C-alpha positions as CSV (number, residue, x, y, z in Angstrom):
1,M,0.0,0.0,0.0
2,N,1.5,3.4,-1.0
3,K,0.9,6.7,0.7
4,A,-2.0,7.8,-1.5
5,Q,-3.8,4.5,-0.9
6,F,-3.2,4.8,2.8
7,V,-4.6,8.4,2.8
8,E,-7.8,7.1,1.1
9,L,-8.1,4.3,3.7
10,V,-7.7,6.8,6.6
11,Q,-10.2,9.1,5.0
12,S,-12.8,6.4,4.8
13,S,-12.0,4.8,8.2
14,G,-11.8,8.2,10.0
15,E,-14.8,9.7,8.2
16,Y,-12.7,12.7,7.0
17,K,-14.5,14.8,4.4
18,T,-11.4,15.3,2.2
19,K,-8.1,13.6,1.5
20,I,-6.3,16.8,2.7
21,E,-7.8,16.4,6.2
22,A,-6.8,12.7,6.3
23,E,-3.3,13.5,5.1
24,A,-3.0,16.2,7.8
25,A,-4.1,13.7,10.5
26,I,-1.4,11.3,9.3
27,K,1.2,14.0,9.2
28,A,0.2,15.2,12.7
29,F,0.4,11.6,14.1
30,T,3.8,10.9,12.6
31,Q,5.2,14.2,13.7
32,A,4.0,13.7,17.3
33,V,5.4,10.2,17.5
34,T,8.7,11.4,16.0
35,T,8.9,14.3,18.5
36,A,8.3,12.0,21.4
37,L,10.9,9.5,20.3
38,V,13.5,12.2,19.7
39,N,12.8,13.3,23.3
40,K,13.3,9.6,24.4
41,E,9.7,9.2,25.5
42,D,7.7,6.1,24.8
43,V,4.3,6.2,23.0
44,S,1.9,3.5,24.0
45,L,-1.4,3.0,22.2
46,V,-3.4,0.3,24.1
47,G,-4.5,-2.5,21.8
48,F,-2.3,-1.2,19.0
49,G,1.3,-1.2,20.2
50,S,4.1,1.0,21.5
51,F,6.8,3.0,20.0
52,N,10.1,3.5,21.8
53,T,13.8,4.0,21.3
54,I,16.6,1.6,21.9
55,L,20.4,2.0,22.0
56,Q,21.8,0.0,19.1
57,K,25.4,-0.9,19.9
58,G,28.1,-0.2,17.4
59,K,29.9,-3.1,15.8
60,S,33.1,-3.9,14.0
61,G,33.7,-6.2,11.1
62,K,35.8,-7.0,8.1
63,I,34.9,-6.3,4.5
64,P,35.0,-9.6,2.6
65,N,37.9,-10.3,0.2
66,T,39.9,-7.3,1.6
67,D,41.9,-6.5,4.6
68,K,39.8,-3.5,5.4
69,T,37.8,-3.4,8.7
70,Y,35.1,-1.0,9.8
71,T,33.4,0.0,13.0
72,T,30.1,1.7,13.6
73,Q,29.1,4.0,16.4
74,D,26.4,3.4,19.0
75,K,23.1,5.0,18.0
76,M,19.5,5.4,19.1
77,A,17.0,3.6,16.9
78,P,13.2,3.6,16.8
79,K,11.3,0.4,17.7
80,F,7.7,-0.6,17.4
81,K,6.2,-3.5,19.4
82,A,2.7,-4.6,18.3
83,G,0.1,-4.9,21.0
84,K,-2.1,-7.9,21.7
85,G,-5.1,-6.5,19.9
86,L,-3.2,-5.8,16.7
87,K,-1.6,-9.2,16.8
88,D,-4.9,-11.0,17.3
89,R,-6.6,-9.0,14.4
90,V,-3.8,-9.7,12.0
91,A,-3.6,-13.4,13.0
92,A,-7.4,-13.7,12.4
93,G,-7.1,-12.0,9.0
94,K,-9.7,-9.4,9.8
């Protein structure tokens, strides 16, 4: 599903009058979640899931067929964990 199709789905599911209103709602949601995660706050939506940040450890390795090695830095990464309600609905195919 691409963005345009998702906007149409949100418009019909949320009973928005126009696609512009639906797209504004999607944009507001994504910006709010992004802001919370940047501030290292968790966002929990009961029955849907939770968004949080984790520390992803850096690693080192070797590039195949060369003597070159690399290392990556530790970084914060976003993570989503599906809630029970979402898991059950997806498993039931509804």
